[in-house]
C-alpha positions in Angstrom: 58.7 -47.4 52.4 62.5 -46.8 52.9 65.1 -44.5 51.5 67.6 -45.9 49.1 70.4 -44.1 47.3 70.3 -43.7 43.6 73.4 -43.9 41.4 74.0 -40.2 41.9 74.0 -40.5 45.6 70.6 -38.9 46.2 67.9 -40.3 48.5 65.2 -42.2 46.6 62.1 -43.3 48.4 61.3 -46.8 47.1 60.6 -50.3 48.4 63.7 -52.3 47.2 67.1 -52.4 45.5 65.2 -53.7 42.5 63.2 -50.5 42.3 66.3 -48.4 42.8 68.1 -50.1 40.0 65.0 -49.6 37.8 65.0 -45.9 38.6 68.7 -45.6 37.6 68.0 -47.5 34.4 65.0 -45.2 33.6 67.1 -42.1 34.1 69.9 -43.4 32.0 67.5 -44.3 29.1 65.9 -40.8 29.4 69.2 -39.0 29.3 70.4 -41.1 26.3 67.2 -40.5 24.2 66.6 -44.2 24.1 63.5 -45.6 22.3 62.8 -47.8 25.3 62.8 -45.0 27.9 59.0 -45.3 28.5 59.4 -49.1 29.0 62.2 -48.4 31.5 59.8 -46.1 33.5 57.2 -48.8 33.3 59.6 -51.3 34.8 60.2 -48.9 37.7 56.5 -48.6 38.4 56.1 -52.4 38.1 58.9 -52.9 40.5 57.4 -50.4 43.0 53.9 -49.1 42.4 54.3 -46.8 45.4 57.4 -45.0 44.2 56.4 -41.4 43.5 59.3 -40.7 41.2 58.1 -43.4 38.8 54.9 -41.4 38.2 56.9 -38.1 38.1 59.0 -39.5 35.2 56.0 -41.0 33.4 54.1 -37.8 33.6 57.0 -35.7 32.5 57.5 -37.9 29.5 53.9 -37.5 28.5 54.1 -33.7 28.6 57.5 -33.7 26.8 55.7 -35.2 23.8 53.8 -31.9 23.3 50.6 -33.8 22.5 47.3 -32.6 24.1 46.0 -36.1 24.0 48.4 -37.1 26.7 47.8 -34.2 29.2 45.0 -36.1 31.0 47.5 -39.0 31.6 50.1 -36.6 32.9 47.5 -35.0 35.3 46.6 -38.4 36.7 50.3 -39.3 37.2 50.8 -35.9 38.9 47.9 -36.6 41.4 49.4 -40.0 42.2 52.9 -38.6 42.5 51.8 -35.9 44.9 49.9 -38.4 47.1 52.8 -40.8 47.2 55.4 -38.1 47.7 53.8 -37.1 51.0 55.9 -39.8 52.7 59.0 -39.2 50.6 61.8 -36.6 50.8 61.2 -32.9 50.3 63.2 -33.1 47.0 60.8 -35.8 45.7 57.8 -33.7 46.9 59.2 -30.8 44.9 59.4 -33.0 41.8 55.8 -34.1 42.2 54.7 -30.5 42.7 56.6 -29.4 39.6 54.8 -32.1 37.5 51.4 -31.0 39.0 52.0 -27.3 38.0 53.2 -28.4 34.5 50.2 -30.6 33.9 48.0 -27.6 35.0 49.7 -25.4 32.5 51.8 -23.3 34.9 55.2 -23.8 33.2 56.8 -20.8 34.9 56.1 -22.3 38.3 57.4 -25.6 37.1 60.7 -24.2 35.9 61.2 -22.3 39.1 60.8 -25.5 41.1 63.2 -27.4 38.9 65.8 -24.6 39.0 65.6 -24.5 42.8 66.0 -28.3 43.1 69.1 -28.1 40.8 70.6 -25.2 42.7 70.2 -26.9 46.0 71.2 -30.3 44.7 73.3 -30.0 41.5 73.4 -33.8 41.1 69.7 -34.0 40.6 70.0 -34.7 36.9 66.3 -35.1 36.3 65.5 -31.6 37.6 68.4 -30.2 35.6 67.6 -32.0 32.4 63.9 -31.2 32.6 64.6 -27.5 33.1 67.1 -27.6 30.2 64.7 -29.0 27.7 61.6 -27.1 28.8 63.4 -23.8 28.9 64.6 -24.5 25.4 61.1 -24.8 24.0 60.3 -21.4 25.5 63.4 -19.7 23.9 65.0 -19.1 27.3 68.5 -19.6 26.3 70.2 -17.5 29.0 68.4 -19.5 31.8 69.6 -22.7 30.2 73.2 -21.5 30.2 73.1 -20.1 33.7 71.8 -23.3 35.3 74.2 -25.4 33.3 77.1 -23.2 34.5 75.9 -23.6 38.1 75.7 -27.4 38.1 78.8 -28.1 36.0 81.5 -27.7 38.8 79.6 -30.4 40.8 80.2 -33.1 38.3 83.3 -35.0 37.3 84.4 -37.7 34.7 83.9 -40.6 37.1 80.3 -39.7 37.8 77.4 -41.2 36.0 75.6 -38.7 33.7 78.7 -36.5 33.6 78.4 -36.7 29.8 74.8 -35.6 29.9 75.7 -32.5 31.9 78.5 -31.7 29.5 76.1 -32.1 26.5 73.5 -29.8 28.1 76.1 -27.1 28.9 77.5 -27.4 25.4 74.1 -26.9 23.8 73.2 -24.0 26.2 76.4 -22.2 25.3 75.9 -22.8 21.6 72.4 -21.2 21.8 74.0 -18.2 23.5 76.6 -18.1 20.7 79.4 -19.0 23.0 80.8 -21.4 20.4 84.2 -22.2 21.9 82.9 -23.4 25.2 80.1 -25.3 23.4 82.4 -27.2 21.1 84.8 -28.1 23.8 82.2 -29.4 26.2 80.3 -31.3 23.4 83.5 -33.0 22.1 84.5 -34.0 25.6 81.1 -35.6 26.1 81.3 -37.5 22.8 84.8 -38.7 23.6 83.4 -40.2 26.8 80.5 -41.7 25.0 80.1 -41.6 21.2 76.5 -42.7 21.6 75.6 -39.4 23.4 73.1 -37.9 20.9 72.6 -34.6 22.7 76.4 -33.9 22.7 76.6 -34.9 19.0 73.8 -32.5 18.3 75.3 -29.6 20.2 78.5 -29.8 18.3 76.6 -30.2 15.1 74.9 -26.8 15.9 78.3 -25.2 16.4 79.5 -26.4 13.0 76.2 -25.2 11.4 76.4 -21.8 12.9 80.0 -21.4 11.9 79.4 -22.5 8.3 81.6 -25.6 8.7 79.4 -27.9 6.5 82.1 -30.3 5.4 83.2 -30.8 9.0 79.5 -31.2 10.1 78.9 -34.0 7.5 82.0 -35.8 8.6 81.1 -35.3 12.3 77.6 -36.8 12.0 78.6 -39.5 9.6 81.3 -40.7 12.0 78.9 -41.0 14.9 75.8 -42.3 13.1 76.7 -46.0 13.8 76.1 -45.3 17.5 72.5 -44.2 17.0 70.7 -47.6 17.0 68.0 -47.6 19.6 67.7 -43.8 19.7 64.2 -42.3 19.8 62.7 -39.8 17.4 65.7 -37.5 18.1 67.7 -39.5 15.6 65.6 -38.0 12.8 66.6 -34.6 13.9 70.3 -35.5 13.7 69.7 -36.6 10.1 67.9 -33.3 9.5 71.1 -31.5 10.6 73.0 -33.6 8.1 70.6 -32.5 5.4 71.1 -28.9 6.4 74.8 -29.2 5.7 74.1 -30.7 2.3 71.5 -27.9 1.6 74.2 -25.3 2.3 76.4 -27.1 -0.2 73.5 -27.0 -2.7 73.5 -30.8 -2.9 69.7 -31.0 -3.2 69.4 -34.6 -4.4 71.3 -35.7 -1.2 68.9 -33.6 0.9 65.9 -35.3 -0.7 67.4 -38.7 -0.1 68.0 -37.9 3.5 64.4 -36.7 3.7 62.9 -39.9 2.3 65.3 -42.4 3.8 66.3 -40.9 7.2 64.3 -38.2 8.9 60.9 -38.7 7.0 61.1 -42.4 6.3 57.4 -43.3 6.4 58.3 -47.0 5.6 60.6 -47.4 8.5 60.3 -50.8 10.3 58.4 -50.8 13.6 61.7 -51.2 15.5 62.5 -47.6 14.4 60.9 -44.6 16.0 58.0 -43.4 13.7 58.7 -39.9 12.4 55.5 -38.3 13.7 56.5 -36.6 16.9 56.3 -32.8 17.0 60.0 -32.3 16.1 59.5 -34.6 13.1 57.0 -32.2 11.7 59.3 -29.3 12.3 62.1 -31.2 10.5 60.1 -32.0 7.4 58.1 -28.8 7.0 61.1 -26.5 7.4 63.2 -28.6 5.0 60.6 -28.7 2.2 60.2 -24.9 2.6 63.9 -24.4 2.3 64.2 -26.6 -0.7 61.4 -24.9 -2.5 63.0 -21.5 -1.8 65.9 -22.8 -3.9 63.6 -23.8 -6.7 63.7 -27.6 -5.9 60.6 -29.6 -7.0 59.6 -31.6 -3.9 56.8 -33.5 -5.6 53.9 -34.7 -3.5 55.7 -34.6 -0.2 53.6 -31.8 1.2 50.4 -33.8 1.2 51.0 -36.2 4.1 52.4 -33.3 6.2 49.2 -31.3 5.7 47.1 -34.3 6.7 49.1 -34.7 9.9 48.7 -30.9 10.6 44.9 -31.0 10.0 44.6 -33.9 12.5 46.1 -31.6 15.2 43.7 -28.7 14.9 43.0 -27.8 18.5 46.3 -28.9 19.9 48.1 -25.9 21.2 50.8 -27.5 23.3 53.8 -26.4 21.2 53.9 -22.8 20.0 56.7 -23.5 17.6 55.2 -26.6 16.0 51.9 -24.7 15.4 53.7 -22.4 13.1 54.9 -25.3 11.0 51.5 -26.9 10.9 49.9 -23.7 9.7 52.5 -23.4 7.0 51.8 -26.9 5.8 48.1 -26.2 5.6 48.6 -22.9 3.9 51.1 -24.3 1.4 48.7 -27.0 0.3 45.8 -24.6 0.0 43.9 -25.9 2.9 43.0 -22.5 4.1 39.8 -23.3 5.9 41.7 -25.8 8.1 44.4 -23.3 8.7 41.8 -20.8 9.8 40.3 -23.4 12.1 43.7 -23.9 13.7 44.1 -20.2 14.2 40.7 -20.0 15.8 41.6 -22.8 18.2 44.9 -21.1 19.0 43.1 -17.9 19.8 40.6 -19.7 22.1 43.5 -21.4 23.8 45.4 -18.2 24.3 42.3 -16.4 25.7 41.6 -19.1 28.2 44.8 -18.7 30.2 47.6 -16.4 31.2 50.5 -18.9 31.2 53.7 -18.6 29.2 52.6 -20.8 26.3 49.3 -18.9 26.0 51.2 -15.6 25.9 53.6 -16.8 23.3 50.9 -18.1 21.0 48.9 -14.8 21.3 51.9 -12.6 20.7 53.9 -14.6 18.2 52.4 -17.8 16.7 49.0 -16.3 15.8 50.5 -13.3 13.9 53.0 -15.6 12.2 50.2 -17.9 11.2 48.1 -15.1 9.8 51.1 -13.9 7.8 51.6 -17.4 6.3 47.9 -17.5 5.3 47.9 -14.0 3.8 51.1 -14.8 1.8 49.4 -17.9 0.3 46.7 -15.6 -1.1 49.2 -13.3 -2.5 48.6 -10.5 0.0 52.2 -10.0 0.8 51.9 -6.5 2.3 49.3 -7.7 4.8 51.5 -10.7 5.6 54.4 -8.4 6.4 52.1 -6.2 8.6 51.0 -9.3 10.6 54.4 -10.8 11.1 56.7 -7.7 11.4 55.6 -6.9 15.1 56.2 -10.5 16.1 59.8 -10.6 14.9 61.5 -9.6 18.2 59.2 -11.9 20.1 59.5 -15.1 18.0 62.4 -16.5 20.1 59.9 -17.3 22.8 58.2 -19.7 20.5 61.2 -22.0 21.2 63.5 -23.9 18.9 67.2 -23.5 18.3 68.8 -20.7 16.3 69.0 -23.1 13.4 65.3 -24.0 13.7 64.2 -20.4 14.3 65.8 -19.5 10.9 62.8 -21.1 9.3 60.6 -18.3 10.6 63.1 -15.7 9.6 63.3 -17.2 6.1 59.5 -17.2 5.8 59.5 -13.5 6.5 62.3 -12.9 4.1 60.5 -14.9 1.4 57.4 -12.7 1.9 59.5 -9.5 1.9 61.1 -10.5 -1.4 57.7 -11.2 -3.0 56.5 -7.9 -1.7 59.6 -6.3 -3.1 60.2 -4.6 0.2 63.9 -3.9 0.5 63.5 -2.4 3.9 61.9 -5.6 5.3 64.6 -7.7 3.6 67.3 -5.7 5.3 65.3 -5.8 8.6 65.2 -9.6 8.8 68.8 -10.0 7.5 70.0 -7.7 10.3 67.9 -9.7 12.9 69.5 -12.9 11.7 72.9 -11.5 11.8 72.4 -10.2 15.4 71.2 -13.7 16.4 74.3 -15.3 14.8 72.1 -17.3 12.5 73.9 -16.5 9.3 77.2 -18.4 9.1 80.2 -16.6 7.7 79.7 -18.3 4.3 76.1 -17.3 4.3 73.2 -19.7 4.7 71.5 -20.7 1.5 68.5 -18.4 1.0 69.9 -15.7 3.3 73.0 -15.5 1.1 71.1 -14.9 -2.0 69.0 -12.3 -0.4 72.1 -10.5 0.9 73.4 -10.3 -2.6 70.1 -8.9 -4.0 69.7 -6.4 -1.1 73.3 -5.2 -1.6 
């Protein structure tokens, strides 16, 4: 086994130039959210079955899916990667160790390794990007921003993946409400490559948070022609488009986007099926918001509840769990919702990792509140959820996505006729910069009533 140099100038332990090129292609597909990224990693492993980084990438992709059915596969890849990396560079050994810790459930140790790799070698785009996305799903916005700020000076316009770095820094700053930097970085990344979905997404967040719905619609519409071949993330981009129309109270347009874009169950096989964890978040949160405005969503809840029921016992994503619980409670499937809560409690009790802690402190009380509200016991629902309010950020998700949880609490507070709790959640949303200047639909109406 020899050391080659990847497209970013880093040593890669692999057998041939063919394997090196396959690695570069896999990284590019991963960064661009391509639907064929897994195939690209498969090509790398086929080109060199002894390349540790191939198994690192395949294992990471399995865990990024937030599906407990794939954890065993990731653990097997971690074992292979650690064995093969013994004869590789120390950086590659660190990557293998990070995957091993992640597959074992120690996400804090994993994040620490990725951060150390990125700090020592800022051009390691895989360590940086993995840290970025995984920190995001733990609500660690400041850590995202700090690492992005550290690596940014080490990249320039002529370097491959420069746009990916800009996009990550853009989103990290947006999540920390540093909108000016976020918009500038995101627009620069899109100018370099209009097909950069993470950059388009970061700017879309800025426009959402600043109440610039018309600009947001034009922004995404102008870029949508570049999304062919994108993975499930394309559904989330259309969800953002629907959010803009929701704020303009164009509910028919929102439902059209729901049925034909981000929840298109009849999509051809060449299009990513809308069943990844983020797809559930998109659909469930949007139906909730529509119903809050009195919109009849018909029978759309049924298939979402079926999907949720099939995932009882899967506690890989704290944020998604809250959505599944809501879908089950909303459709009256309370026994299945209780079963999901029991499985969550068992998972949380079995370990002391970051995800276990978040589920115990936040997701379970939020879930209990949702179930209690379904039975009309709004005061108990508030009592369950109120202590979790300052902790919910750790469940992950963006400020725009987290607004779903805040609006659930607001909905319960209104039904309980608790002005104090309405004001409590409105103040929390305002401090988090969730409410745009024009007032988000739902929040705006409550502000008027509370006043």
